[in-house]
Structure formats: C-alpha cells, structure tokens
C-alpha positions, 0 to 999 in steps of 0.5 A: 483509435483516433490520432491526435497531435501532440499539442491536442494531447497536451491540451487534453492532459491539462484539461484532464488533471485540472479535473483531479481533487489533489489531496492538501498537505495535511491530508497527506500527512494523515494518510501517510501516518495511517499507512505507517501505522497500519504497516506496523500493526500488520507486521506485529500480527504476522510476527505473532502468527509466524511465531506461533506456527514456528512453535507448532512446527517445532513441537510437532518435529520433537515428537518425531525425534 
C-alpha cells in the first residue's frame, strides 16, 4: 500500500465524498418513519410468537404436574 501525505489524503477524501449521493431531508424522514413502523410490526410479531410458545410450554409443563 502506497503511503500518502496527510494533505493528499484529505484531498482524496473530499473527492470521494463529493461522489456520495446525500439523501434529502424528505428522504431521511420517510426512511426514518419506515424504520419505526417496521420495528413496531416486528415487535408485535415477536411478542405474539413469544406469547404462543410461552402458552405451549406452560401447557406442557402442566401435564407433568
């Protein structure tokens, strides 16, 4: 790997960051809202799965006692 001076490194970083497509505020807000919605959907799903398995395990344990 070739060593570059700190000044050259900063120049390269500026060139690369100018190539990045930065999202608009609207895109960022929409993406954030989708993340919150999907997190809530998954939370309810896993809560339901956990409740189901908890009920099954309690039933099976009640058969032993």
